[in-house]
N, C-alpha and C positions, 0 to 999 in steps of 0.2 A: 581500465577498471570500470566495468559497466554496472550501474545500479538500475534496478527496475522499480518503477513506481508501483506497479502491479496492484498493490493493495494499500489502503490507508489503515494504519494501526489504530485500534481503539483500546484505550486502557480500561481494563475490567478488573473487578475485585473478585471474580469467580474462579481464580486460579489460572494456570497457564500450562501449555505443554512443556515448555522450558522456562526456567526462571527469567523474567524480564520480557518474555514474548507474550503477545496477546493470544487469547483463546480463539477469538473471532477476528476476521479481517474483512473490512468493508470493500466490496467489489463494485458497488454502484448505488444509485438512488432512484427510486421509482418516482417519476415526475407526474404523469397524468394517464388516465385511461385512453385507449385508442379503440374506437368501435364499441360494439355492444356485447361482445362475448368474453369480456374480462381481460383482454389484452392490455398491457401497460407499456408506456414508453419508459425505458430505463437509461439514465445517464450512466455511462460506463467509467469506472475508476481503474479497472484491471487491464493488464496487457494480455490476459488469457480469457477472453469471452467464450472461447470454444469449450471451456469447462462446463458451460451451462447446457449440458445435454439432457434429453428427456429422462426424467427420474432423478436428476441431481438434486440433493437437498440444499436449500438455502434458508437463511434465518433473517427475519424482518424485524427492524426496530430494536429499541432498547431491551425489550423482553425476549428477543430472539425467537419469535414465532416461527415454527418449522413449516415450510412449504416445499413442494417438489415442482421442479421445472417440467412443464408440458412441452414447451418448444420455445424457440427464439429465432429471430431473423433480423438482419441489419436494417437500420433506418438512418436517415441522414443526420439525426440528432442523437444517435445512440443505438439501442436495441429495442425491438418490440418483443416482449416476453409474455408468456402465458404460464399459469400455474395450474396444476391438477386440482387444487382446492378452490380455485376462483372461477366462477362460471358466468358471471354477468358484469355489466358496467357498474351496477350499484355496489357490488362487493369490491370491485377494482377501485372505485372512488375512495373507499376507506383506507386504501394502501398508499394514497398519494403522499409523497415526500418521506416515505419510509426508506431507511438505509437498508441495503441488501448485504448480508454477510455470508461468508463461508467459514467453516472450521479452519483454523490455521494449519492443522496437521493434514488438511486436504490440498494444500497449495502445491502447485507443480514444482518439481526440482528444477534448479537453474544450472546451466553449464558452469564449470569452474571459472572463477573470476567475476561472476555476476552475483549481485546481492539484492535482496528486497530492502526497501527503505527502512522498515522496522528493524532489520538486522543491523543497520548502520547507525541509526539514531541511538544516542547514549554511549557510543564508543569513546574512549579516551584517545586523544590524538597526540602523538609524540613526533617530534621532528627527527630526521635522520641523525641529528646531533644529540638526541636524547632529551630535548627540552619538552616539558609538558605544555602543550598549546591550548588545552581545554577539552571540552566535550562537544560532540556533534549534537546540536540542538534542533537543527532543521535542515531539510534538503530542498533546494530550489530547482525546479525544472525549467531550464533555460532554452531548450530546443536542441542546441548543439551538444551539450553535455550537462549532467546534473552538477550542482554546486553545493558543497557542504558548508553550513554555517557552523563555525566552531566558536563556542562561548567560553570565556575564562573570566573569573571574577575580577582580575586585576588588569585586564586589557580590553580594548574594543573587540567586537566580533571579527573573526577572520573568515574570509570566503575562500574556500579551496575547491578548484574545479576537479571533478571526478575524471581525471585523465591519467594515463599510465605514467607520464613523466612526473606527476605530483604524488599520486597514491602508490606507495612502494609495497605495502603489505597490509592486509586486513586479517586480524586474528580474532575470530569470534569467541573462541574459548577463553582467551585472556581479556577480551573486551577492549582491544586496542587496534588503532590504525596508525601505521608509520607512514610519514609523508616527507617529501623533499620540497622545501620552500624555494620556488623559483624566484628570481629577482622581481621585486614588486609585491611579493606575497608575504612580506615580513610583518611581524606583529607590532 
């Protein structure tokens, strides 16, 4: 069962494509200008930087200012990105530390059995024995596999690795994840 960090969800009050899903997803953060022609270094949060093709719309900061990608190229610290609306270093400096968003409904489709983090967060977790283990409140990226933090008011947090032998089923429509507790993963 593979999860994708792909985008960091941002809770918004402006509505949502589906109940409980964000309207915008953060895909990166602009760090600093690079050169004199408005190019910016972007820290990348997404697994899909290839979506940033010329003309692609992105939204900056909490007001979701609309900009269009002119181009992008790899850099050792992320991506170097240019926008149609930004022409020089002075304009680029004003964008420093702005979070870059895309519309949630523009996210790429994932193969079966793969999920975005924001789809997993908030799911009710049930054991294969039918016990309510709590709610997924956080996802840790460990390198080998992601780990779900499951919180329940009457017990300590439970750490569940996102591997096929533990995660039996994810039902987004019902908002549930069914799991098998391996020895040592008890509540």
